[in-house]
C-alpha positions as a Markdown table, in Angstrom:
| # | Residue | x | y | z |
|---|---|---|---|---|
| 1 | Met | 17.1 | -26.3 | -0.3 |
| 2 | Ser | 18.5 | -22.8 | 1.4 |
| 3 | Asp | 16.2 | -20.1 | 1.9 |
| 4 | Pro | 15.9 | -18.1 | -1.0 |
| 5 | Leu | 15.1 | -14.8 | 0.8 |
| 6 | Glu | 19.0 | -15.1 | 2.5 |
| 7 | Asn | 21.0 | -12.1 | 2.0 |
| 8 | Leu | 19.1 | -10.6 | -0.1 |
| 9 | Asp | 19.9 | -7.1 | -0.9 |
| 10 | Tyr | 16.9 | -4.7 | -0.3 |
| 11 | Thr | 19.2 | -1.4 | -0.1 |
| 12 | Asp | 17.6 | -0.1 | -3.4 |
| 13 | Leu | 14.0 | -1.2 | -2.3 |
| 14 | Asp | 14.7 | 0.6 | 1.3 |
| 15 | Thr | 16.1 | 3.7 | -1.0 |
| 16 | Ala | 13.0 | 3.6 | -3.3 |
| 17 | Ile | 9.9 | 3.2 | -0.7 |
| 18 | Ser | 11.9 | 6.2 | 1.7 |
| 19 | Thr | 12.4 | 8.3 | -1.9 |
| 20 | Thr | 8.8 | 8.2 | -2.9 |
| 21 | Ile | 7.1 | 8.7 | 0.7 |
| 22 | Thr | 9.0 | 11.6 | 1.6 |
| 23 | Asn | 8.6 | 13.0 | -2.2 |
| 24 | Ala | 5.1 | 12.3 | -1.6 |
| 25 | Val | 4.5 | 13.7 | 2.1 |
| 26 | Thr | 6.3 | 17.1 | 0.6 |
| 27 | Ala | 4.5 | 16.9 | -2.5 |
| 28 | Ala | 0.8 | 16.7 | -0.5 |
| 29 | Pro | -1.5 | 19.2 | 0.3 |
| 30 | Pro | -2.4 | 19.9 | 3.7 |
| 31 | Ala | -3.6 | 16.4 | 5.0 |
| 32 | Val | -4.4 | 14.3 | 8.2 |
| 33 | Ala | -3.2 | 10.8 | 7.0 |
| 34 | Leu | -1.4 | 8.9 | 4.7 |
| 35 | Ala | -1.4 | 5.4 | 3.3 |
| 36 | Ile | 0.8 | 3.3 | 1.7 |
| 37 | Gly | -1.3 | 0.9 | -1.3 |
| 38 | Leu | -0.2 | -2.0 | -2.4 |
| 39 | Val | -1.3 | -5.0 | -4.7 |
| 40 | Glu | -0.9 | -9.0 | -3.8 |
| 41 | Asp | 1.0 | -9.8 | -7.0 |
| 42 | Leu | 3.9 | -6.9 | -6.4 |
| 43 | Thr | 2.2 | -4.4 | -8.8 |
| 44 | Gly | 1.0 | -1.6 | -7.9 |
| 45 | Phe | 2.9 | 1.0 | -4.9 |
| 46 | Phe | 1.1 | 4.1 | -4.1 |
| 47 | Val | 1.2 | 6.6 | -1.9 |
| 48 | Ala | -2.6 | 8.4 | -0.7 |
| 49 | Ala | -3.4 | 11.3 | 1.3 |
| 50 | Leu | -6.0 | 12.4 | 3.3 |
| 51 | Thr | -6.1 | 16.0 | 2.6 |
| 52 | Leu | -7.9 | 18.5 | 4.8 |
| 53 | Gln | -10.0 | 19.6 | 1.5 |
| 54 | Arg | -11.2 | 15.9 | 1.6 |
| 55 | Val | -12.8 | 15.8 | 5.3 |
| 56 | Arg | -14.2 | 19.1 | 4.5 |
| 57 | Asn | -16.0 | 18.2 | 1.7 |
| 58 | Leu | -17.3 | 14.7 | 2.6 |
| 59 | Ser | -18.3 | 16.4 | 6.1 |
| 60 | Arg | -20.4 | 18.7 | 3.8 |
| 61 | Glu | -21.9 | 16.6 | 1.4 |
| 62 | His | -22.1 | 13.4 | 4.0 |
| 63 | Gly | -22.6 | 14.7 | 7.5 |
| 64 | Asp | -23.0 | 12.4 | 10.0 |
| 65 | Lys | -22.6 | 9.4 | 7.5 |
| 66 | Arg | -19.0 | 11.1 | 6.4 |
| 67 | Asp | -16.9 | 8.3 | 8.2 |
| 68 | Glu | -18.4 | 5.5 | 5.8 |
| 69 | Tyr | -16.8 | 7.2 | 3.1 |
| 70 | Leu | -14.0 | 8.8 | 4.6 |
| 71 | Trp | -11.5 | 5.7 | 5.4 |
| 72 | Ser | -11.0 | 4.5 | 2.5 |
| 73 | Pro | -7.6 | 5.4 | 0.7 |
| 74 | Ser | -8.0 | 3.9 | -2.6 |
| 75 | Glu | -10.7 | 6.6 | -2.7 |
| 76 | Trp | -9.4 | 9.9 | -1.0 |
| 77 | Gly | -8.7 | 11.5 | -4.5 |
| 78 | Trp | -5.0 | 12.5 | -4.0 |
| 79 | Glu | -2.4 | 10.3 | -4.8 |
| 80 | His | 1.7 | 11.1 | -5.4 |
| 81 | Asp | 2.0 | 11.3 | -9.3 |
| 82 | Glu | 5.5 | 9.1 | -9.1 |
| 83 | Pro | 7.1 | 9.7 | -12.8 |
| 84 | Gly | 8.1 | 7.4 | -14.8 |
| 85 | Ala | 5.5 | 3.9 | -14.7 |
| 86 | Pro | 6.0 | 1.9 | -12.7 |
| 87 | Gly | 7.6 | 3.5 | -10.6 |
| 88 | Arg | 11.1 | 3.2 | -8.2 |
| 89 | Val | 9.2 | 1.1 | -5.9 |
| 90 | Thr | 8.0 | -1.3 | -8.3 |
| 91 | Val | 11.0 | -2.0 | -10.2 |
| 92 | Ala | 12.8 | -2.6 | -7.1 |
| 93 | Ile | 10.4 | -5.2 | -5.6 |
| 94 | Trp | 10.1 | -6.9 | -9.0 |
| 95 | Ala | 14.1 | -7.0 | -9.4 |
| 96 | Leu | 14.2 | -8.7 | -6.0 |
| 97 | Ala | 11.0 | -11.3 | -7.4 |
| 98 | Asp | 12.8 | -12.0 | -10.2 |
| 99 | Glu | 16.1 | -12.6 | -7.9 |
| 100 | Val | 14.2 | -15.0 | -5.7 |
| 101 | Arg | 13.0 | -17.2 | -8.5 |
| 102 | Glu | 16.1 | -17.3 | -10.5 |
| 103 | Arg | 17.6 | -19.0 | -6.6 |
| 104 | Val | 14.5 | -21.1 | -6.5 |
| 105 | Arg | 15.1 | -22.3 | -10.3 |
| 106 | Asp | 19.1 | -22.8 | -9.6 |
| 107 | Ala | 18.6 | -24.8 | -6.4 |
| 108 | Gly | 15.8 | -26.9 | -8.2 |
| 109 | Gly | 18.6 | -27.8 | -10.9 |
| 110 | Gly | 17.9 | -25.0 | -13.9 |
| 111 | Ala | 13.8 | -25.3 | -14.1 |
| 112 | Asp | 12.4 | -23.3 | -16.6 |
| 113 | Gly | 11.0 | -20.0 | -16.3 |
| 114 | Val | 11.1 | -16.8 | -17.2 |
| 115 | Gly | 10.4 | -14.7 | -13.7 |
| 116 | Val | 9.8 | -11.0 | -13.6 |
| 117 | Asp | 9.4 | -8.9 | -16.8 |
| 118 | Gly | 9.5 | -6.1 | -15.2 |
| 119 | His | 9.5 | -4.0 | -18.9 |
| 120 | Arg | 6.2 | -6.1 | -20.0 |
| 121 | Asp | 2.7 | -4.2 | -20.4 |
| 122 | Gln | 4.2 | -2.3 | -17.5 |
| 123 | Asp | 1.2 | 0.5 | -16.9 |
| 124 | Arg | -1.2 | -2.7 | -16.9 |
| 125 | His | -1.6 | -2.4 | -12.9 |
| 126 | Glu | -2.4 | 0.8 | -13.4 |
| 127 | Asn | -5.4 | -0.6 | -14.9 |
| 128 | Gly | -6.2 | -3.0 | -12.4 |
| 129 | Arg | -5.8 | -0.5 | -9.5 |
| 130 | Glu | -8.1 | 1.8 | -11.7 |
| 131 | Thr | -10.7 | -0.9 | -12.5 |
| 132 | Gly | -10.6 | -2.1 | -8.9 |
| 133 | Arg | -11.2 | 1.7 | -7.8 |
| 134 | Glu | -14.4 | 1.9 | -9.9 |
| 135 | Asn | -16.2 | -1.5 | -9.5 |
| 136 | Gly | -15.2 | -1.4 | -5.6 |
| 137 | Arg | -16.5 | 1.4 | -4.0 |
| 138 | Glu | -20.3 | 0.4 | -3.3 |
| 139 | Asn | -19.0 | -3.0 | -1.8 |
| 140 | Gly | -16.2 | -1.1 | 0.0 |
| 141 | Arg | -18.5 | 1.0 | 1.9 |
| 142 | Glu | -20.9 | -1.9 | 2.6 |
| 143 | Asn | -18.6 | -4.0 | 4.2 |
| 144 | Gly | -16.3 | -1.5 | 5.7 |
| 145 | His | -13.0 | -2.3 | 3.6 |
| 146 | Glu | -12.2 | -2.4 | 0.3 |
| 147 | Asn | -14.0 | -5.6 | -0.3 |
| 148 | Gly | -15.1 | -5.0 | -4.2 |
| 149 | His | -11.7 | -4.3 | -5.6 |
| 150 | Glu | -11.9 | -8.1 | -6.6 |
| 151 | Asn | -12.4 | -7.6 | -10.0 |
| 152 | Gly | -9.8 | -4.9 | -10.7 |
| 153 | His | -7.6 | -7.0 | -9.2 |
| 154 | Glu | -8.3 | -9.9 | -10.9 |
| 155 | Asn | -8.3 | -7.8 | -14.5 |
| 156 | Gly | -4.5 | -6.6 | -13.3 |
| 157 | Arg | -3.0 | -9.2 | -11.0 |
| 158 | Asn | -1.0 | -10.6 | -13.6 |
| 159 | Asp | 0.8 | -7.6 | -15.0 |
| 160 | Gly | 4.2 | -7.4 | -13.1 |
| 161 | Pro | 5.9 | -10.7 | -11.9 |
| 162 | Asp | 4.9 | -13.3 | -15.0 |
| 163 | Glu | 4.3 | -16.6 | -13.2 |
| 164 | Asp | 5.2 | -19.1 | -16.1 |
| 165 | Ser | 4.6 | -22.5 | -14.7 |
| 166 | His | 7.6 | -25.3 | -13.9 |
| 167 | Glu | 7.2 | -28.8 | -15.2 |
| 168 | Asp | 7.6 | -29.7 | -11.6 |
| 169 | Pro | 4.9 | -28.7 | -9.1 |
| 170 | Asp | 7.1 | -28.9 | -5.9 |
| 171 | Leu | 9.2 | -26.4 | -7.4 |
| 172 | Asp | 6.1 | -24.2 | -8.1 |
| 173 | Ala | 4.9 | -24.4 | -4.5 |
| 174 | Ile | 8.5 | -23.2 | -3.3 |
| 175 | Glu | 8.4 | -20.8 | -5.5 |
| 176 | Asp | 5.0 | -19.4 | -4.6 |
| 177 | Thr | 6.0 | -20.1 | -0.9 |
| 178 | Ala | 9.2 | -17.6 | -1.1 |
| 179 | Ile | 7.4 | -14.8 | -2.9 |
| 180 | Ala | 4.7 | -14.7 | -0.6 |
| 181 | Ala | 8.0 | -14.3 | 2.1 |
| 182 | Leu | 9.1 | -12.0 | 0.1 |
| 183 | Gly | 5.7 | -10.0 | -0.1 |
| 184 | Lys | 5.7 | -10.0 | 4.2 |
| 185 | Ala | 9.5 | -8.6 | 3.8 |
| 186 | Tyr | 8.1 | -6.0 | 1.5 |
| 187 | Glu | 5.4 | -5.2 | 4.1 |
| 188 | Asp | 7.7 | -4.9 | 6.6 |
| 189 | Arg | 10.0 | -2.9 | 4.8 |
| 190 | Ile | 7.6 | -0.2 | 4.1 |
| 191 | Val | 6.6 | -0.2 | 8.0 |
| 192 | Ala | 10.1 | 0.3 | 9.0 |
| 193 | Cys | 10.8 | 3.0 | 6.7 |
| 194 | Leu | 7.4 | 4.9 | 8.0 |
| 195 | Ala | 8.6 | 4.3 | 11.4 |
| 196 | Asp | 12.1 | 5.8 | 10.7 |
| 197 | Leu | 10.6 | 8.8 | 8.9 |
| 198 | Arg | 8.6 | 9.1 | 12.0 |
| 199 | Ala | 11.3 | 9.2 | 14.4 |
| 200 | Arg | 13.0 | 11.9 | 12.0 |
| 201 | Gly | 10.2 | 14.4 | 12.4 |
| 202 | Gln | 9.3 | 13.7 | 8.7 |
| 203 | Leu | 5.6 | 12.7 | 9.0 |
| 204 | Arg | 3.8 | 15.8 | 10.0 |
| 205 | Thr | 0.8 | 17.6 | 9.5 |
| 206 | Ala | 1.1 | 21.8 | 8.4 |
| 207 | Gly | 0.0 | 21.9 | 12.2 |
| 208 | Gly | 3.1 | 20.2 | 13.3 |
| 209 | Asp | 0.7 | 16.8 | 14.7 |
| 210 | Glu | 2.3 | 13.8 | 13.5 |
| 211 | Leu | 0.6 | 12.1 | 10.4 |
| 212 | Trp | -1.7 | 9.2 | 11.0 |
| 213 | Val | 0.0 | 6.4 | 8.4 |
| 214 | Trp | -1.0 | 2.7 | 7.3 |
| 215 | Leu | -0.6 | 0.1 | 5.0 |
| 216 | His | -3.5 | -0.6 | 2.7 |
| 217 | Tyr | -4.2 | -3.3 | 0.1 |
| 218 | Ala | -6.7 | -2.0 | -2.6 |
| 219 | Asp | -7.5 | -5.3 | -3.7 |
| 220 | Ala | -8.5 | -6.6 | -0.2 |
| 221 | Ser | -5.9 | -9.2 | -0.4 |
| 222 | Asp | -5.5 | -8.7 | 3.6 |
| 223 | Glu | -8.5 | -6.5 | 5.2 |
| 224 | Asp | -6.8 | -6.6 | 8.6 |
| 225 | Ile | -3.6 | -4.8 | 7.5 |
| 226 | Asp | -4.6 | -1.2 | 8.0 |
| 227 | Asp | -5.4 | -2.1 | 11.4 |
| 228 | Arg | -2.2 | -3.8 | 11.9 |
| 229 | Thr | 0.1 | -1.3 | 10.7 |
| 230 | Phe | -1.9 | 1.5 | 12.1 |
| 231 | Gly | -1.2 | 0.3 | 15.4 |
| 232 | Gln | 2.6 | -0.7 | 14.6 |
| 233 | Leu | 2.8 | 3.0 | 13.7 |
| 234 | Asn | 0.6 | 5.6 | 15.4 |
| 235 | His | 0.1 | 6.2 | 18.9 |
| 236 | Arg | -1.5 | 2.9 | 21.2 |
| 237 | Ala | -4.5 | 5.3 | 22.1 |
| 238 | Leu | -5.7 | 5.8 | 18.6 |
| 239 | Val | -6.1 | 2.1 | 17.9 |
| 240 | Lys | -9.3 | 1.3 | 19.2 |
| 241 | Pro | -10.8 | 4.2 | 17.7 |
| 242 | Phe | -9.0 | 3.4 | 14.5 |
| 243 | Ala | -10.7 | -0.3 | 14.7 |
| 244 | Glu | -14.1 | 1.4 | 15.1 |
| 245 | Arg | -13.2 | 4.3 | 12.3 |
| 246 | Trp | -16.3 | 2.9 | 10.4 |
| 247 | Val | -19.0 | 3.8 | 12.7 |
| 248 | Gly | -17.5 | 7.3 | 13.7 |
| 249 | Gly | -14.9 | 6.2 | 16.1 |
| 250 | Met | -11.9 | 8.4 | 15.1 |
| 251 | Ala | -14.8 | 11.2 | 14.4 |
| 252 | Glu | -13.7 | 13.6 | 17.7 |
| 253 | Val | -10.3 | 12.9 | 17.0 |
| 254 | Leu | -10.2 | 14.0 | 13.6 |
| 255 | Asp | -12.8 | 16.8 | 14.3 |
| 256 | Arg | -10.4 | 18.6 | 16.3 |
| 257 | Arg | -7.4 | 17.9 | 14.1 |
| 258 | Val | -9.5 | 19.4 | 11.5 |
| 259 | Ala | -10.0 | 22.5 | 13.4 |
| 260 | Ala | -6.9 | 22.8 | 14.6 |
| 261 | Met | -5.2 | 22.5 | 11.0 |
| 262 | Leu | -7.6 | 25.4 | 9.9 |
| 263 | Ala | -6.9 | 27.9 | 12.5 |
| 264 | Asp | -3.5 | 27.8 | 11.9 |
| 265 | Glu | -4.5 | 28.5 | 8.2 |
C-alpha cells in the first residue's frame, strides 16, 4: 500500500491556520504569549492569549505562587472567538482525514467505513474541551501540566473524525497509523505557519517584543509539545527558563516584559 499522505494537498489547511492565527493576533488584547491549542482526535483547534491583564491579576491574587497558575493555556481566559463552529481549521483537517481514510479503504479493496462526518455533532468537541478545562484545573496545577483534562477528552473525543470499525483489523491498524501521521503533519504545519508569521514580524507584543508562542494539547495527550515547540519557535536563551516555568524559571523575563508593556501604555 502506498503512503496515504503522499501528495496530500494541505493548501486549505495552511490557509485556515494562517488566517485564524492572524485574526487572533489582531483581536487579542495586549498579551505576552500566544498558544495554539489542540486535541488529539483533531477536533479542538483554538488560539489562546496570555494577556497583560491576566498576568497582573494572577500576580496580585497569588503573589510568589503565580507561576503555578500562569502557564496553562487552557486557563488563560482569552481565546479567539472563531465564527461558525467548528471553525475553518477543524473543517480543513477533518476534510484531510476523510481523504486519508478514503485512500486507505480504496487501497484495501473498498472496506466499509464512513470516515469523518464534519456535520455530525459539530459543537460536541467544544463540550469536551470545556469539560476538560473545568475538570482538569487542580490536577493540571499539581503536575505542572494539563493532566486533568483527560475526562473532558474522553467525553468529547469521538465528536469529529468518526472511526467506524472495519472488518479487516489490519486495515484498521493502517488507518490508525495514517491518521496519527496526519496529526503529526498537522502539528508541523502549525509550527511552520507560526515561524512564517514570526519571520514576517506579525507575532509581536504592543511594545514591539516578540510574542512567545507554542503549541499545547488541552487533553494532555502530548505533554512534551509545549516545551518542544517553544524551543522551535522562540529565542534559544529562553528554552531553559521555559522548561522551569512552573517553578519561576520565566518570572524574571516575564516581569521585565510586563514592566515594558506598562510603560508603553
